[in-house]
N, C-alpha and C positions, 0 to 999 in steps of 0.2 A: 556615497557608500565606499567603503574600503574594499580591498580585493578578497580580503578573509570573509567580510559579512557577506559579500555578494555570492561567494561560493557556498556559504552555510545555507544561505535563502535558496539559491539554485538546487542545492543538494535535496533540501526539505520539499520543495515544490515537485521536483522530480519524483522522489520517492512516494509522495502522496498521490500525485497523477497516476503513477503506473500502480500503485496498490489499488486504487480505486478501479482504474481500467481492467486490470485482470481478474480482481475479485468479483467485480459486478458482471463481468462477461462470464464468468465461470458459474455465478449463482444459479441461474434458470436450469443448470442441467442437474441440480440436486434440490434446489430449493422451491421449484414450483411443482404443483401436483400433475399438470398435464400441459401439452404444448400450447394450447389455447390461453393459457395464463400469460406465457411468453407474448402472445400476440396482443393481449389486452394491456400490457405495460411497455409494448414496443416503443411508444412514442417518446415517454420520458426516460425509458432505458437507453434509446439510441442517443438522446439527447446528452445524457450523462457520460456514455462513452466517448461520443465526440469531443465534448468537452474536456475529458479527461487526457484524450489523444493529444488535443491542442496544446493543453498545459504541459503534457510530457514533451513534445517536440519543443515548445519555447523555453522550457526550463533546460532542456538537454543542450540547446544552443548557449544559453546563459551558462550553464555550467561549464561548457567547452571555453567560452570567452574568458571567464574568471579564472579557470585552469591555466590557460595560456597566458594571461595576463601575470599570474603567480609564477610561471616559468620564466618569464621574460623580465619581471620585475616592475612592470607598470601596464596601465590598461592600453598605452599606445602601441605596446607589442602586438596587439590584436589586429592593428591595421598594417604591420609589417609583413609583406609577402614571404620574405626570408624566414621569419619566425614561424608563420603558420605552416608554411612547407616544412620546416624542421620537425614542428610538433606532430603533424600529421604523418610524415613518412618515417621519422627515426624514434617515435615513442610508442609504446604500447597503447598508452590512452588514446593517442590520437588516432590511431588504426581502427581500434575498437569503436571509438565514438563516432567516426564518420560512418561506420556501418550502422550504428545504433540510431544515427540520426536519420538516415536514408529509411530504415525500417519504420522509425515512428511517423515520417512523412507519409509512408505508404498506408500505415493503419489510419491517418486523418483522410486520404482520399478514398479507402474502402468505407468509411462512415459518413461520407458526405451525402450519398444518395438519401433520399428520404425514406426509402424501404431497403432495409439491409437483410439480403437473402442469407439463406443458411450457409452456403458457402463461404460469403464474406463474413457472416459471424463467426465460423471456426477459424477463418484465417485471423481475424481479429483477436480471437482468443490466443492461438498458438503465438502470434506475433508479440502481444503483450506479455505473454510468459517468458519468451525470450528476451524481452527488453528489460523485464524486472530481474530475472536470474542473471544477466549478464553484468549488472552493475557490481557483482561480485568480484568481476576481474579488475576492477579499478580501486578496490578498497585496501585495506590493511592486509587481507589476506592474499590479494594480488601481488603484493609486493614482498611478502614473506618468503624467504628462501628455503627455511626448513619447513617440509611437510605442507608446501604451498598449495598442492592439488586437493589435500583433504580439506585444508581451510576453505580454499575458494568453493568447493562442493557444498560444505557446511554452510557458510554464508549464502549461498544460492538458495538453498533449501530454506533458509531461515527467511529471506526476503520473500520467496513464493509464500509461505505460510503466513507470514504477517500481511501479504496481500490478499489471501483468502479471507483472513478475519476483517481487516479494514474494508474491502469491498462489500463483504456481507453485512456490515454495520450499516453503511450507506444504504444500500438496499432495503434493509429491514426498517431503518429510520423512514425511509419514503413509504414504504407500505404502512407504517403506523400512521405517518401523516394522512396518507389516504384514508384510513380508517376513522381518524378523527374528524375529518371533513365529511366523509359520506355515510359512514356507518352502515354499509350495506352487508348482508349476510355474506355473498360471496367473496368481499373483501376480508372480512374476519376470519373466514374459513382459510383463505389463501395465507393469510399473516400467521396463523396459529401452525398451518402446516410449514411454512418457512421456517418457523421458529423451531420446530421439532426437528426438521431436518437438519437445521445448521447445528443443533445440540450434538448430533453424533459426529459430523464432521469438525466440529469446535474441539472435541476430545484430541482428535488426531492433531489438529494444527496446535494445541498448547504443548502437546509432548514434542513435537518437532521443534518449535521455538525453545523450549527448555533445553533439549538435547544439543541443538545446532549452537545456541547461545552458549553453552559451557564449553564448546569446541572453538570458540572464538578466540584468538591470540591475545586479546586484551581482558579477558574474563578474569584472569588472576593478577591483573596490575593492581599496584598499590593504591589504596583509596586516598592517599596522601596527594597524589598527582592530580592535576585538572581533569584528565581523562578518567581516573579513578573515580572522582567525586561526581562528573556528570554520569558515569555509568552507574553508579550506586542509586541516584536519583532516578534514572531510568528504570533500574530494577524495581524501586519502590513503586513506581507507577504501573509497571507490568503486574506487580502483586495486586495492586487495587483493580486493574482491568480483570485479573482473575477471579476477585471477589465478587465484581458486578456480573460477570459472565456466569458464575455459580448462582447467583441470586435469579439471573433471568432463567437458567435451566430448571432450578429446583424449586423455585418459588413463583416467580412471575408468570412464567408460560403454563404450569399447572393452574395457576389462578385464573388466567385467560380462559383455559380449558373448560373450568367450572361454570364460567359465565355464557359460554356459548348458547347452551340450551335455555337457561333461566333468563340470560340478558340482565340479571340482577348483579348490581356493582360492575358492570362492562365498563362504564365510564372512568371508574376509579383503577381498574385493572389496566386500562389501554393508557392511561395518564402515566401510572407509575412505570409501566414497560417503556413508554416513550422516554421518561426522564432518565430512566437507566441506561437506554441505549444512547441518548446523546451525552450522557456521562462519560460512557465507555468509548465513544467517538472522539470527544474531548481530550481524554487520556491518551487515545492513539495518536492524536495531531502532536501531542506534547513529546510522545515518545520519539516520533518521527524528527522532531526539532532536535532532540537529544543526540539522535543518530547522525544526522546530518553534521552537527557540532562535533561529534567523536570522530567524525571521519576527516576532519582537518587536523586532528591532534594525534601525538604519538603515544601509543599504549604505555610506552616505557617513559613517558613524561619528559622526552628530550626532543626539542623541536629540529 
């Protein structure tokens, strides 16, 4: 694997892991009807959070390794104590990344116990928020001299908003899977409530993504450059996600609601909803691949 490819893969996994970690940790605070619902899903939710935290830590290490290799010119530079010391002490990336890796390791430790107490859960939520938002310090916004502060803030909000969406998609997909396997009334009502609650949050998320995306330094880049072409594909996939989200809110969720009492057409409604959520999640993953790739390119088309 080349250094560039390794960096893209590392960035993608890191984005995805932290988005799921933060979004899934936040979901119970608005998506579940009562605290008991959180307790019912605590086993798989903890497993999801722990797996995401581990992936975030490992991909964070990988991101550091390939970035250091890129700075030194070869992977062998990662084993050079002088190179490592220079990156950690003399670069903004190195200083920020060491702190981020320590925080990621701390989140893994918080999630290791079989029972995650409320204080631990709050710590995981807050820590994952910091980890996700702080990625903005290492991107194009972080290296831009003009209006750098505004661009960093915009990027941070963009990352957090995307994390809310991606994490919710994962949790909703899991809830739909539970309904498909068990078809219990409580599970159906929990799924319907979660969908309705996310509909309201989703409007704010979409507005934030659009506004902060327009503030990105590369938004007005030429579509004739590699950066611009990948950005154009990313925007097309984002529009497709918006269409699926609109279908979920204005068609599939009301359809599910009408089947709760009569149970007529329930299987068809759940199947359609599941397919839509999986398609939306697949698009989100592809968008993150594009974002990871964009992070290795110059918005001006100059390497």
